[in-house]
C-alpha positions as CSV (number, residue, x, y, z in Angstrom):
1,X,-2.7,-11.6,-4.8
2,X,-2.1,-9.5,-1.6
3,X,-2.1,-12.6,0.7
4,X,0.6,-14.2,-1.4
5,X,2.7,-11.1,-2.0
6,X,2.9,-10.4,1.8
7,X,3.1,-13.8,3.2
8,X,6.7,-13.5,4.3
9,X,6.8,-9.8,4.7
10,X,9.0,-9.0,7.7
11,X,6.4,-6.7,9.4
12,X,3.1,-8.4,8.7
13,X,4.4,-12.0,9.2
14,X,5.6,-10.8,12.7
15,X,2.0,-9.5,13.3
16,X,0.3,-12.7,11.9
17,X,3.0,-14.9,13.4
18,X,1.5,-18.5,13.0
19,X,2.1,-19.5,9.4
20,X,-0.7,-22.0,9.5
21,X,-3.7,-19.8,9.7
22,X,-1.8,-16.8,8.2
23,X,-3.2,-17.0,4.7
24,X,-6.8,-17.1,5.9
25,X,-6.2,-14.3,8.4
26,X,-4.4,-12.2,5.8
27,X,-7.5,-12.7,3.4
28,X,-9.9,-11.2,5.9
29,X,-7.4,-8.4,7.0
30,X,-6.5,-7.2,3.5
31,X,-10.1,-7.5,2.4
32,X,-11.3,-5.2,5.1
33,X,-8.6,-2.6,4.1
34,X,-9.4,-3.0,0.4
35,X,-13.1,-2.6,1.1
36,X,-12.5,0.5,3.1
37,X,-10.4,2.0,0.3
38,X,-12.7,1.2,-2.5
39,X,-15.0,4.1,-1.6
40,X,-12.4,6.5,-3.0
41,X,-11.8,5.0,-6.5
42,X,-8.1,4.8,-5.9
43,X,-7.6,1.1,-6.0
44,X,-5.7,0.2,-9.1
45,X,-5.0,-3.1,-10.9
46,X,-2.7,-3.3,-13.8
47,X,-4.1,-4.9,-17.0
48,X,-2.8,-8.3,-16.7
49,X,-3.8,-8.6,-12.9
50,X,-0.1,-9.0,-11.9
51,X,-0.1,-6.0,-9.5
52,X,-2.3,-3.8,-7.5
53,X,-2.0,-0.4,-5.6
54,X,-4.4,0.9,-2.8
55,X,-4.3,4.7,-2.2
56,X,-6.2,6.9,0.1
57,X,-6.6,10.6,-1.1
58,X,-5.6,13.5,1.1
59,X,-7.6,13.6,4.4
60,X,-9.2,10.3,4.0
61,X,-9.3,7.5,6.6
62,X,-8.4,3.9,5.8
63,X,-11.6,2.4,7.2
64,X,-15.0,3.6,7.2
65,X,-16.4,4.9,10.7
66,X,-18.4,1.8,11.0
67,X,-15.3,-0.4,10.3
68,X,-13.2,1.6,12.7
69,X,-15.9,1.1,15.5
70,X,-15.8,-2.6,14.9
71,X,-12.1,-3.1,14.4
72,X,-11.1,-4.2,17.8
73,X,-13.7,-6.9,17.9
74,X,-12.7,-7.9,14.3
75,X,-9.1,-8.2,15.5
76,X,-9.9,-10.3,18.4
77,X,-12.1,-12.6,16.5
78,X,-9.3,-13.0,13.9
79,X,-6.3,-13.4,16.2
80,X,-7.6,-14.2,19.6
81,X,-4.6,-13.5,22.1
82,X,-2.4,-12.0,19.3
83,X,-5.0,-9.2,18.7
84,X,-3.1,-6.9,21.0
85,X,0.0,-6.8,18.8
86,X,-2.1,-6.1,15.7
87,X,-4.1,-3.3,17.5
88,X,-0.9,-1.7,18.7
89,X,0.7,-2.1,15.2
90,X,-2.1,-0.4,13.6
91,X,-2.0,2.4,16.2
92,X,1.7,2.9,15.4
93,X,1.1,3.1,11.7
94,X,-1.5,5.9,12.3
95,X,0.6,7.8,14.6
96,X,3.5,7.9,12.0
97,X,1.3,9.3,9.3
98,X,2.1,12.9,8.5
99,X,-0.5,15.6,9.1
100,X,0.5,17.4,5.8
101,X,-2.0,16.8,2.9
102,X,-0.9,13.7,0.8
103,X,-1.9,10.6,-1.0
104,X,-1.2,7.6,1.0
105,X,-0.1,4.4,-0.4
106,X,-1.7,1.8,1.9
107,X,-0.3,-1.2,0.0
108,X,1.5,-2.2,-3.3
109,X,1.3,-5.8,-4.1
110,X,2.8,-7.9,-7.0
111,X,1.7,-11.6,-7.6
112,X,4.8,-13.5,-6.7
113,X,4.5,-15.4,-9.9
114,X,5.2,-12.3,-11.9
115,X,8.0,-10.5,-9.6
116,X,10.9,-9.2,-11.3
117,X,9.1,-7.7,-14.4
118,X,8.5,-4.3,-13.1
119,X,4.7,-4.7,-13.0
120,X,4.3,-3.2,-9.4
121,X,6.7,-0.3,-10.0
122,X,5.3,0.6,-13.4
123,X,1.8,0.8,-11.7
124,X,3.3,2.9,-9.0
125,X,4.9,5.2,-11.5
126,X,1.7,5.7,-13.4
127,X,-0.1,6.5,-10.1
128,X,2.5,9.0,-9.2
129,X,2.1,10.8,-12.5
130,X,-1.5,11.3,-11.6
131,X,-0.8,12.4,-8.2
132,X,1.8,14.9,-9.6
133,X,-0.8,16.2,-11.9
134,X,-2.9,17.0,-8.9
135,X,0.0,18.8,-7.3
136,X,-0.1,16.5,-4.3
137,X,2.7,14.8,-2.1
138,X,2.7,11.1,-1.6
139,X,3.5,9.0,1.6
140,X,4.1,5.4,2.4
141,X,5.5,3.0,4.9
142,X,8.0,0.4,3.7
143,X,7.5,-2.8,5.8
144,X,10.4,-4.6,3.9
145,X,13.8,-2.9,3.6
146,X,14.6,-4.5,0.4
147,X,12.1,-2.2,-1.2
148,X,13.7,1.1,-0.1
149,X,15.7,1.5,-3.1
150,X,12.8,0.9,-5.5
151,X,10.9,3.6,-3.7
152,X,13.9,6.0,-3.7
153,X,14.0,5.4,-7.6
154,X,10.6,6.9,-8.0
155,X,11.2,9.9,-5.8
156,X,10.5,8.9,-2.2
157,X,12.9,9.9,0.5
158,X,13.1,8.3,4.0
159,X,11.6,10.5,6.8
160,X,11.8,8.2,9.7
161,X,11.2,4.9,11.4
162,X,9.1,3.2,14.0
163,X,9.4,-0.1,15.7
164,X,6.6,-2.6,16.1
165,X,5.6,-3.8,19.7
166,X,7.2,-6.7,21.3
167,X,10.6,-5.8,20.0
168,X,9.4,-6.3,16.4
169,X,10.8,-5.1,13.2
170,X,11.1,-1.6,12.2
171,X,9.1,0.2,9.5
172,X,10.4,3.0,7.3
173,X,8.3,6.0,6.5
174,X,8.9,7.7,3.2
175,X,7.7,11.0,1.6
176,X,7.6,12.3,-2.0
177,X,7.2,16.0,-3.0
178,X,5.0,16.4,-6.2
179,X,7.0,16.8,-9.4
180,X,6.1,19.1,-12.3
181,X,4.0,17.3,-14.9
182,X,5.9,15.9,-17.7
183,X,5.1,17.4,-21.2
184,X,4.5,14.3,-23.2
185,X,4.8,16.1,-26.5
186,X,8.4,17.1,-25.6
187,X,9.5,13.5,-25.0
188,X,11.3,11.4,-27.5
189,X,9.6,8.1,-28.3
190,X,12.2,6.3,-26.1
191,X,11.2,8.5,-23.2
192,X,7.5,8.1,-23.6
193,X,5.7,6.5,-20.7
194,X,4.5,2.9,-21.0
195,X,1.1,2.7,-22.6
196,X,-1.9,1.8,-20.5
197,X,-0.1,0.6,-17.4
198,X,-3.1,0.5,-15.3
199,X,-6.9,0.2,-15.4
200,X,-9.1,3.1,-14.3
201,X,-10.2,2.9,-10.7
202,X,-13.7,2.1,-11.9
203,X,-12.3,-1.0,-13.7
204,X,-10.3,-2.1,-10.9
205,X,-11.5,-5.2,-9.1
206,X,-11.9,-5.2,-5.2
207,X,-11.4,-8.8,-4.9
208,X,-8.0,-8.6,-6.5
209,X,-6.9,-6.6,-3.5
210,X,-7.1,-9.3,-0.8
């Protein structure tokens, strides 16, 4: 799912610039990130497997210490001469991440066959309700400018931008302050949130995130 969703993403297709091996390279890259995130139980999959989100709780790293120690070798095996661009890109993502406590949306992906139905944004909204209940802020990087309006629609605000190496595209950073929890008993039926928009983390499937 993630491989197909990000295949033509402006940022990641610049890093993985050769379209011929890109799908196989993506599978290994996203699988590594998903595997690192699974230890926090914040990888979500909507009920019909149309969309997934990968979150890191406050203060948590994207990779395990063992994965971080081996990441340069992983990148050079994956991309050969193109590894420097990936390594610098990852460093710029890390440098942009705020120091304030927050939940970090590592990725949101919708199966391209199911785009346009709101599955990804419904899943994101459900996640944000849980984050609001914990009284935490949320942070993300938008790698595609077409998504900025969608993220603004659920409360994120633009906080900055950074550019990829080699005159690459820019990435937009966004922040969302926690909102007071909604009293479901005070809502009218028309205002009630969608029922069961996501599986619990324990039910989510790691292989669906790469």
